[in-house]
C-alpha positions as CSV (number, residue, x, y, z in Angstrom):
1,M,-18.5,18.3,-17.6
2,T,-19.1,15.6,-20.2
3,L,-21.5,12.7,-19.8
4,N,-18.6,10.3,-20.5
5,R,-16.6,11.6,-17.6
6,I,-19.6,11.4,-15.3
7,G,-20.3,7.9,-16.4
8,A,-16.6,6.9,-15.8
9,A,-16.7,8.5,-12.4
10,R,-19.8,6.5,-11.4
11,A,-18.1,3.3,-12.5
12,W,-15.2,4.0,-10.2
13,F,-17.6,4.8,-7.3
14,V,-19.4,1.5,-8.0
15,A,-16.1,-0.3,-7.9
16,A,-15.3,1.4,-4.6
17,C,-18.6,0.3,-3.1
18,V,-18.2,-3.3,-4.3
19,L,-14.8,-3.5,-2.7
20,L,-16.1,-2.0,0.5
21,V,-18.9,-4.6,0.6
22,L,-16.3,-7.3,0.0
23,F,-14.3,-6.0,2.9
24,G,-17.4,-6.2,5.1
25,I,-18.1,-9.8,4.0
26,Y,-14.5,-10.7,4.5
27,T,-14.5,-9.1,8.0
28,A,-17.7,-11.0,8.9
29,I,-16.0,-14.3,7.9
30,F,-12.8,-13.3,9.7
31,S,-14.7,-12.6,12.9
32,T,-16.1,-16.1,13.1
33,G,-12.5,-17.5,13.5
34,V,-12.8,-19.8,10.5
35,L,-9.7,-18.2,8.9
36,L,-7.5,-18.7,11.9
37,Y,-6.0,-22.1,11.1
38,P,-5.5,-21.3,7.4
39,T,-3.8,-18.1,8.4
40,L,-1.5,-19.8,10.8
41,H,-0.5,-22.4,8.3
42,I,0.4,-19.6,5.9
43,E,2.6,-18.1,8.6
44,Q,4.3,-21.5,9.1
45,W,4.9,-21.8,5.4
46,L,6.5,-18.3,5.5
47,L,8.7,-19.4,8.3
48,H,10.5,-21.7,6.0
49,R,12.1,-18.8,4.2
50,P,15.8,-17.9,4.9
51,L,16.6,-14.9,7.2
52,T,18.7,-12.4,5.3
53,S,19.9,-8.8,5.6
54,L,17.2,-7.7,3.2
55,D,14.7,-8.2,6.1
56,C,16.5,-5.4,7.9
57,V,16.0,-3.0,4.9
58,L,12.3,-3.8,4.7
59,F,12.0,-3.3,8.4
60,E,13.5,0.2,8.2
61,W,11.3,1.0,5.2
62,K,8.3,0.4,7.5
63,L,8.5,4.1,8.5
64,L,7.6,5.1,5.0
65,G,4.2,3.6,5.4
66,E,3.4,5.2,8.8
67,V,0.6,7.8,9.0
68,E,3.0,10.8,9.1
69,A,4.9,9.8,6.0
70,S,1.7,8.9,4.2
71,A,0.3,12.3,4.9
72,L,3.4,13.8,3.2
73,F,3.1,11.5,0.2
74,T,-0.6,12.5,0.0
75,L,0.3,16.1,0.0
76,L,2.7,15.5,-2.9
77,L,0.0,13.6,-4.7
78,A,-2.4,16.5,-4.2
79,S,0.1,19.0,-5.4
80,A,0.6,16.9,-8.6
81,C,-3.2,16.9,-9.1
82,L,-3.2,20.7,-8.8
83,L,-0.5,21.0,-11.4
84,L,-2.3,18.7,-13.7
85,G,-5.4,20.8,-13.7
86,Y,-7.7,19.4,-11.0
87,R,-9.7,21.6,-8.6
88,R,-8.3,22.6,-5.3
89,R,-10.9,20.9,-3.4
90,M,-9.2,17.6,-4.3
91,L,-6.7,18.3,-1.5
92,P,-9.2,17.9,1.4
93,Y,-10.8,15.0,-0.5
94,L,-7.6,13.0,-0.7
95,F,-6.7,13.7,3.0
96,L,-10.3,12.8,4.0
97,L,-9.9,9.4,2.3
98,L,-6.5,8.9,4.0
99,L,-8.0,9.7,7.4
100,L,-10.9,7.3,6.8
101,G,-8.3,4.6,6.2
102,V,-6.5,5.5,9.4
103,A,-9.9,5.4,11.3
104,A,-10.7,2.0,9.8
105,E,-7.3,0.7,10.9
106,Y,-7.7,2.0,14.4
107,V,-11.2,0.6,14.9
108,G,-10.3,-2.8,13.4
109,K,-7.3,-3.2,15.6
110,Q,-9.5,-2.5,18.7
111,V,-12.3,-4.8,17.7
112,F,-10.6,-7.7,16.0
113,P,-7.7,-9.1,18.1
114,Q,-6.0,-12.3,16.9
115,V,-4.6,-15.2,18.9
116,I,-1.2,-16.5,17.9
117,P,0.3,-19.7,19.5
118,I,3.5,-18.9,21.4
119,N,5.4,-21.5,19.3
120,T,4.5,-19.6,16.1
121,Q,5.2,-16.2,17.6
122,F,8.8,-17.2,18.4
123,G,9.5,-17.7,14.7
124,I,7.5,-14.6,13.6
125,N,9.6,-12.4,15.9
126,S,12.7,-13.6,14.0
127,L,11.5,-12.3,10.7
128,A,11.6,-8.6,11.4
129,C,15.4,-8.3,11.8
130,P,15.5,-8.1,15.6
131,Q,19.3,-7.7,15.5
132,M,18.7,-4.1,14.4
133,W,16.5,-3.0,17.2
134,N,19.3,-1.8,19.5
135,K,21.6,-0.5,16.8
136,P,22.5,3.3,16.6
137,S,20.6,5.6,14.3
138,S,23.6,5.9,11.9
139,V,23.4,2.2,11.2
140,K,19.6,2.3,10.8
141,I,19.9,5.2,8.3
142,M,22.4,3.3,6.2
143,V,20.3,0.2,6.1
144,A,17.2,2.3,5.3
145,L,19.1,3.6,2.3
146,G,19.5,0.1,1.0
147,M,22.9,-0.8,2.4
148,W,21.9,-4.3,3.5
149,W,25.6,-5.2,4.1
150,K,25.6,-2.8,7.0
151,A,23.0,-4.8,8.8
152,P,24.4,-7.1,11.6
153,P,24.3,-10.9,10.9
154,V,21.4,-13.0,12.0
155,H,21.9,-14.7,15.3
156,A,22.0,-18.5,15.2
157,G,19.3,-18.6,18.0
158,R,16.9,-16.7,15.8
159,I,17.4,-19.2,12.9
160,R,16.7,-22.1,15.3
161,N,13.5,-20.3,16.6
162,E,12.3,-19.9,13.0
163,Q,13.0,-23.5,12.0
164,F,11.3,-24.8,15.2
165,S,8.2,-22.6,14.7
166,A,7.8,-23.6,11.0
167,T,6.8,-27.1,12.1
168,A,5.7,-26.7,15.7
169,P,2.2,-27.7,16.7
170,L,-0.4,-25.0,17.0
171,I,-1.2,-25.0,20.8
172,F,-3.6,-22.4,22.2
173,D,-3.0,-22.1,25.9
174,E,-2.4,-19.3,28.5
175,H,0.9,-18.4,26.8
176,A,-0.7,-17.6,23.4
177,S,0.0,-14.1,22.1
178,I,-2.8,-11.5,21.3
179,V,-1.9,-9.4,18.3
180,N,-3.9,-6.4,17.0
181,G,-3.1,-6.0,13.3
182,Y,-6.4,-6.2,11.4
183,P,-6.5,-4.6,9.0
184,S,-3.0,-3.6,7.8
185,G,-2.7,0.2,7.8
186,H,0.4,0.0,5.6
187,A,-1.5,-2.0,3.0
188,I,-4.4,0.5,3.1
189,R,-2.2,3.6,2.7
190,W,0.2,2.1,0.1
191,C,-2.6,0.9,-2.1
192,F,-4.4,4.2,-1.8
193,I,-1.4,6.4,-2.7
194,G,0.2,4.0,-5.2
195,L,-3.0,3.3,-7.3
196,V,-4.0,6.9,-7.5
197,A,-0.5,7.8,-8.6
198,C,-0.7,4.9,-11.2
199,W,-3.9,6.3,-12.6
200,L,-2.6,9.8,-12.9
201,I,0.5,8.5,-14.7
202,W,-1.7,6.4,-17.1
203,R,-3.9,9.4,-17.8
204,H,-1.4,12.2,-18.2
205,M,2.0,10.7,-19.2
206,K,2.5,10.8,-23.0
207,Y,5.8,8.9,-23.2
208,R,4.7,5.3,-23.8
209,L,7.7,3.5,-22.4
210,L,8.1,6.0,-19.5
211,R,4.4,5.6,-18.7
212,I,4.7,1.8,-18.6
213,L,7.8,2.0,-16.4
214,L,6.3,4.5,-13.9
215,M,3.0,2.6,-13.8
216,A,4.9,-0.6,-13.0
217,I,6.8,1.2,-10.2
218,A,3.5,2.7,-8.8
219,L,1.8,-0.8,-8.8
220,A,4.8,-2.4,-7.1
221,I,4.7,0.3,-4.4
222,A,0.9,-0.1,-4.1
223,F,1.0,-3.8,-3.4
224,G,4.6,-4.4,-2.4
225,G,4.5,-1.9,0.5
226,G,1.8,-3.9,2.4
227,F,3.3,-7.3,1.4
228,A,6.6,-6.3,2.8
229,Q,5.0,-6.1,6.3
230,F,3.6,-9.6,5.9
231,Y,7.0,-10.8,4.6
232,I,8.8,-9.6,7.8
233,G,6.1,-10.9,10.1
234,L,4.6,-7.6,11.2
235,H,1.2,-8.5,9.7
236,L,-0.7,-11.7,9.1
237,S,-2.1,-12.6,5.7
238,T,-5.7,-11.7,6.8
239,D,-4.5,-8.2,7.8
240,L,-2.9,-7.9,4.4
241,I,-6.0,-8.9,2.4
242,A,-8.3,-6.7,4.4
243,G,-5.9,-3.8,3.9
244,Y,-5.8,-4.4,0.2
245,L,-9.6,-4.3,-0.1
246,L,-9.9,-1.0,1.9
247,G,-6.9,0.6,0.1
248,V,-8.1,-0.2,-3.4
249,S,-11.7,0.9,-2.5
250,S,-10.3,4.3,-1.3
251,A,-8.2,4.6,-4.5
252,C,-11.3,3.9,-6.7
253,C,-13.2,6.6,-4.8
254,A,-10.4,9.1,-5.2
255,I,-10.2,8.4,-9.0
256,G,-13.9,9.0,-9.3
257,L,-13.5,12.3,-7.5
258,L,-10.6,13.3,-9.7
259,L,-12.8,12.7,-12.8
260,L,-15.5,14.9,-11.4
261,N,-13.0,17.7,-10.5
262,E,-10.9,17.8,-13.6
263,T,-10.9,21.4,-15.0
264,K,-8.5,21.0,-17.9
265,R,-6.4,18.2,-19.3
266,K,-2.7,18.5,-19.1
267,T,-0.5,15.9,-20.7
268,L,3.2,15.6,-19.9
269,A,4.3,15.9,-23.5
270,P,7.9,15.8,-24.5
271,P,9.7,19.2,-24.8
272,G,9.7,20.7,-28.3
273,D,6.5,18.8,-29.3
274,N,4.9,21.2,-31.8
275,S,2.0,18.9,-32.7
276,A,-0.5,21.1,-30.9
277,K,0.9,24.2,-32.5
278,R,0.7,22.6,-36.0
279,Q,-2.9,21.7,-35.2
280,I,-3.8,25.2,-34.3
281,A,-2.0,26.6,-37.3
282,G,-4.0,24.2,-39.5
283,V,-7.3,25.3,-38.0
284,S,-6.4,29.0,-38.5
285,G,-5.4,28.3,-42.1
286,S,-8.6,26.6,-42.9
287,Q,-10.6,29.5,-41.4
288,G,-8.6,31.9,-43.6
289,L,-9.7,29.9,-46.7
């Protein structure tokens, strides 16, 4: 193992620790309640957006960020690591990091409940496509496949609730809702899987344009998966930020472990690329001389 690789791995581990400390500081600030009113004002700003059929597609995609689906994606990611020449022990490492994120989500949701005024909650409930909740599985599958036109139209009452909540006063009384969403597990898992995949693509994909395209897709998945939950009202902005910090920290740790467990470098070179063969032939020819 080269010293450069060890140094790079240490840098990733330091980045993971810094992000973890930032998460701790952010959580300490969050626990004081000082972020409550700014968070609710962000939610009211979000409630000015139009309700569309796209909300139903994003709601159905929520299942892709659940623990079971994330475990499957992590298995695929680990399989790709094995094919690229990383040691087999990366498989339990990746799953351990995934489980640590799940544990952080579970503990956070038990310890840090958040209070939402009932006036605001009315509007938030309208963001997650409630008209789909009682629809048959066949309709949900079509919408999950991106067929937004199959989603039922938005009820006029939901639009009125959203418009009312966007400007309603923030009143904390006995009718206020208690939500447990801190931190966002979807943001943790999507960041973890998406950023590790992005790093693997950057390190091993030789096609420049394809590498850029796949990295952009991986980054969109990493940060868009969690943001979608905020967009449809299933998480608050504070949940999202905390999830991002934990997810990126986990990804940095995974990348450091990958650097320490790389046995051989495989690059996804284009078929018929004889550059390596020419190089070997050149070396052999020079030795013959």
